C-alpha positions as CSV (number, residue, x, y, z in Angstrom):
1,M,-12.8,-40.5,39.7
2,P,-9.8,-42.8,40.3
3,Q,-6.5,-40.9,41.1
4,N,-4.6,-42.2,38.1
5,K,-7.4,-41.1,35.8
6,R,-7.7,-37.7,37.5
7,R,-3.9,-37.2,37.0
8,A,-4.2,-38.0,33.3
9,V,-7.0,-35.4,32.9
10,I,-4.9,-32.7,34.6
11,Q,-1.8,-33.6,32.5
12,S,-4.0,-33.4,29.4
13,A,-5.4,-30.0,30.3
14,A,-1.9,-28.7,31.0
15,A,-0.7,-30.0,27.7
16,M,-3.6,-28.2,25.9
17,T,-2.7,-25.0,27.8
18,V,0.9,-25.2,26.7
19,G,-0.2,-25.9,23.2
20,A,-2.5,-22.9,23.2
21,V,0.3,-20.6,24.4
22,A,2.7,-22.0,21.8
23,G,0.1,-21.5,19.2
24,C,-0.2,-17.8,20.1
25,A,3.6,-17.5,19.7
26,T,3.8,-19.2,16.3
27,P,4.0,-16.0,14.2
28,G,7.4,-15.4,15.6
29,L,8.7,-18.9,14.9
30,A,10.7,-19.9,11.8
31,G,8.5,-21.1,9.0
32,N,10.0,-24.6,8.9
33,S,9.1,-25.2,12.5
34,V,5.3,-24.7,12.0
35,K,3.0,-27.2,10.4
36,T,0.2,-25.7,8.2
37,P,-2.5,-27.4,6.2
38,F,-1.7,-25.3,3.1
39,T,0.8,-22.7,1.9
40,V,0.0,-19.0,1.6
41,G,2.2,-17.1,-0.9
42,S,4.2,-14.0,0.1
43,T,4.2,-10.7,-1.8
44,F,7.3,-9.2,-3.3
45,I,8.2,-6.1,-5.4
46,A,11.1,-6.1,-7.9
47,I,14.2,-4.0,-6.9
48,A,15.7,-2.3,-9.9
49,G,19.3,-3.4,-10.7
50,S,19.1,-6.3,-8.3
51,D,18.2,-10.0,-8.3
52,E,16.7,-9.4,-4.8
53,M,13.0,-8.9,-4.2
54,F,11.4,-6.6,-1.6
55,P,9.1,-8.5,0.8
56,V,5.8,-6.6,1.5
57,R,4.5,-6.5,5.0
58,R,1.8,-3.9,4.9
59,I,0.5,-1.4,2.4
60,Y,-0.4,2.0,3.8
61,C,-2.1,4.7,1.8
62,I,-2.7,8.4,2.7
63,G,-5.9,10.1,1.6
64,R,-6.3,13.6,0.1
65,N,-2.7,14.6,0.3
66,Y,-2.8,17.2,-2.4
67,A,-4.9,20.3,-1.7
68,A,-6.7,20.4,-5.1
69,H,-7.5,16.7,-4.9
70,A,-8.9,17.2,-1.3
71,R,-11.1,20.0,-2.6
72,E,-12.4,17.9,-5.5
73,M,-13.3,15.2,-3.0
74,G,-15.2,17.6,-0.9
75,S,-12.7,18.3,1.9
76,D,-10.9,21.3,3.3
77,P,-7.2,20.6,3.2
78,S,-6.3,23.6,5.5
79,R,-8.0,22.0,8.5
80,E,-7.8,18.2,8.1
81,P,-5.0,16.1,9.5
82,P,-3.8,13.2,7.3
83,F,-5.7,10.0,7.4
84,F,-4.6,6.5,6.3
85,F,-6.1,3.3,5.1
86,Q,-4.6,-0.1,4.2
87,K,-4.7,-2.4,1.2
88,P,-4.0,-6.2,1.4
89,T,-0.6,-7.2,0.2
90,D,-2.1,-9.3,-2.6
91,A,-3.4,-6.0,-4.1
92,I,0.2,-5.6,-5.5
93,Q,0.5,-5.9,-9.3
94,N,4.1,-5.8,-10.4
95,V,4.6,-3.9,-13.7
96,A,7.9,-4.0,-15.5
97,P,9.3,-0.9,-17.1
98,G,8.8,-0.7,-20.8
99,S,5.8,-3.1,-20.6
100,V,2.0,-2.5,-20.8
101,A,0.5,-4.8,-18.2
102,D,-3.0,-6.1,-18.5
103,H,-5.1,-4.8,-15.6
104,P,-8.5,-6.4,-15.3
105,Y,-11.5,-4.2,-14.8
106,P,-12.8,-5.3,-11.4
107,T,-16.3,-6.7,-10.5
108,L,-19.1,-4.7,-8.8
109,T,-18.1,-1.3,-10.1
110,K,-19.3,1.0,-12.9
111,N,-17.0,3.9,-12.0
112,Y,-13.4,2.7,-11.8
113,H,-10.8,5.4,-11.1
114,Y,-7.1,5.9,-11.4
115,E,-4.8,7.7,-8.9
116,V,-1.1,8.0,-9.6
117,E,1.2,8.1,-6.5
118,L,4.8,8.1,-5.3
119,V,5.4,5.0,-3.2
120,A,8.0,4.9,-0.4
121,A,9.3,1.5,0.8
122,L,10.7,1.1,4.4
123,Y,13.6,-1.2,5.5
124,R,13.1,-0.3,9.2
125,G,10.4,1.3,11.3
126,G,9.5,2.0,14.9
127,R,7.0,4.1,16.9
128,N,6.8,7.9,17.3
129,I,9.5,8.5,14.6
130,A,10.5,12.2,14.5
131,P,10.0,13.8,11.1
132,E,13.6,14.8,10.8
133,K,14.6,11.1,11.3
134,A,11.8,9.6,9.2
135,L,13.6,9.4,5.8
136,E,16.3,7.3,7.4
137,S,13.7,4.5,7.3
138,V,13.1,4.8,3.5
139,Y,14.8,2.0,1.5
140,A,13.5,2.9,-2.0
141,Y,10.8,4.6,-4.1
142,A,8.5,3.5,-6.9
143,I,5.6,4.8,-8.9
144,G,2.3,3.3,-8.2
145,L,-1.5,3.4,-8.9
146,D,-4.1,3.4,-6.2
147,M,-7.0,2.0,-8.3
148,T,-10.4,2.7,-6.8
149,R,-14.0,1.5,-7.2
150,R,-15.2,5.0,-6.7
151,D,-18.9,4.3,-6.7
152,L,-18.5,1.6,-4.0
153,Q,-16.2,3.9,-1.9
154,R,-18.7,6.8,-2.1
155,A,-21.7,4.6,-1.3
156,M,-20.0,3.2,1.8
157,G,-19.0,6.7,2.9
158,D,-22.5,8.0,2.5
159,Q,-23.7,5.2,4.8
160,K,-20.9,5.9,7.2
161,K,-19.5,2.4,6.7
162,P,-15.9,1.3,6.1
163,W,-15.0,1.7,2.4
164,E,-12.4,-1.0,2.0
165,I,-14.5,-2.5,-0.7
166,G,-13.7,0.5,-2.8
167,K,-10.0,0.4,-2.2
168,S,-8.8,-3.0,-1.0
169,F,-9.4,-5.5,-3.7
170,D,-7.3,-7.8,-6.1
171,R,-4.6,-5.9,-8.1
172,S,-5.7,-2.5,-6.9
173,A,-2.1,-1.5,-6.3
174,P,-0.1,-1.7,-9.6
175,I,3.5,-0.7,-8.9
176,G,6.8,-0.4,-10.8
177,P,10.2,-1.6,-9.5
178,L,11.7,-0.1,-6.4
179,H,14.7,2.3,-6.9
180,L,17.1,2.6,-4.0
181,A,17.0,5.9,-2.1
182,S,20.8,5.6,-1.6
183,R,21.1,5.9,-5.4
184,I,18.4,8.3,-6.5
185,G,18.0,10.4,-3.3
186,H,14.7,11.4,-1.7
187,F,11.8,13.1,-3.5
188,T,10.8,16.6,-2.4
189,Q,9.8,17.9,-5.9
190,G,9.4,16.8,-9.4
191,S,6.6,16.3,-12.0
192,I,4.0,13.7,-11.4
193,W,1.4,13.0,-14.2
194,L,-1.0,10.5,-15.6
195,K,-2.3,10.1,-19.1
196,V,-5.2,8.0,-20.4
197,N,-5.0,7.1,-24.1
198,G,-2.4,9.8,-24.6
199,E,-4.5,12.6,-22.9
200,T,-3.1,14.2,-19.8
201,R,-5.5,13.7,-16.9
202,Q,-3.4,14.4,-13.8
203,D,-0.5,16.9,-13.8
204,A,1.1,18.2,-10.6
205,N,4.4,18.5,-8.7
206,L,5.4,16.4,-5.7
207,N,6.2,19.6,-3.8
208,Q,2.4,20.2,-3.7
209,M,1.9,17.4,-1.2
210,I,0.3,18.7,2.0
211,W,2.2,16.1,4.1
212,S,5.7,15.2,2.9
213,V,6.9,11.6,2.9
214,A,8.8,12.2,6.1
215,E,5.7,13.7,7.8
216,Q,3.6,10.8,6.7
217,I,6.0,8.3,8.2
218,S,6.0,10.3,11.4
219,Q,2.3,10.5,11.6
220,L,1.8,6.8,10.7
221,S,4.3,5.8,13.4
222,Q,2.1,7.4,16.1
223,A,-0.8,5.1,15.1
224,F,1.1,1.9,14.2
225,E,4.5,0.4,14.8
226,L,6.1,0.6,11.4
227,A,8.5,-2.2,10.3
228,A,10.7,-3.3,7.4
229,G,8.6,-4.3,4.5
230,D,6.0,-1.6,4.9
231,I,5.2,0.5,1.8
232,I,3.4,3.9,1.8
233,Y,1.3,5.2,-1.1
234,S,1.8,9.0,-0.6
235,G,-1.4,10.4,-2.2
236,T,-2.6,11.5,-5.6
237,P,-3.0,14.9,-7.3
238,E,-6.3,16.3,-8.5
239,N,-8.3,15.2,-11.6
240,V,-8.9,11.6,-10.7
241,G,-11.3,10.0,-13.0
242,P,-12.8,6.9,-14.6
243,V,-11.4,4.4,-17.1
244,V,-13.1,1.7,-19.1
245,K,-12.0,-1.5,-20.8
246,G,-9.5,-0.8,-23.6
247,D,-8.1,2.3,-22.0
248,Q,-4.3,2.6,-21.6
249,I,-2.9,4.4,-18.6
250,V,0.7,5.8,-18.5
251,C,2.1,7.2,-15.2
252,H,5.2,9.4,-14.8
253,I,7.3,10.7,-11.9
254,D,10.5,12.5,-12.6
255,G,13.4,10.2,-11.8
256,L,11.5,7.0,-12.1
257,P,10.6,4.9,-15.2
258,D,7.0,5.3,-16.5
259,L,4.4,2.7,-15.5
260,S,1.8,1.6,-18.0
261,V,-1.3,-0.6,-17.8
262,K,-4.2,-1.5,-20.1
263,I,-7.6,-2.0,-18.7
264,T,-8.9,-5.4,-19.8
């Protein structure tokens, strides 16, 4: 190969290597410095009393965090450490207070369940956060629903396969606006309930959580590096159950506006 041609090949390979390294670094670059073939929308949650919106980075959920619910799901809450799963950010369905949002019954399921939960939103994170410092990371709280295709979740569990298909689907995380912790304080107790067509289905107190919000943050930070924009669904009380098209759900947590959806 002629020397000038060999030099061109080497320079071309070096350029490709630099480009590959730069490509790996692109998540940290400003959005306007990166060319993309299409635009992917971001997910935001309304902040009560503000024209700002909360940008969602990750959605964490804790499983079986009320003793009675753990028992109804076949677990022993006295021996099991907390476990977590994630939903995609586009699972968020914003629901305005005083409204009844249409919530579409999802595909593939014949056993669609409600789970009312307190949601904590973080404005900073870190690793190995001590429980006594964890609430310093909480920006705000909201009321949310962890909607679940229960038949799919159980089928995957029986096969010892991941059960994201039962939890992580479109609009599976309805949520009300965030209320600043600096204004309303932190939740250690208070009524949490859910009604379907006016009939009470779930009824408990936040002080019945096995793992507090602070403990959840601490536990999560041992497995993941938490960051601003993370939200945590903190678990649901007992008596989860099915809904069908036409049902109306109303959720309540003391200190937060009710959340309501209609299954369509």
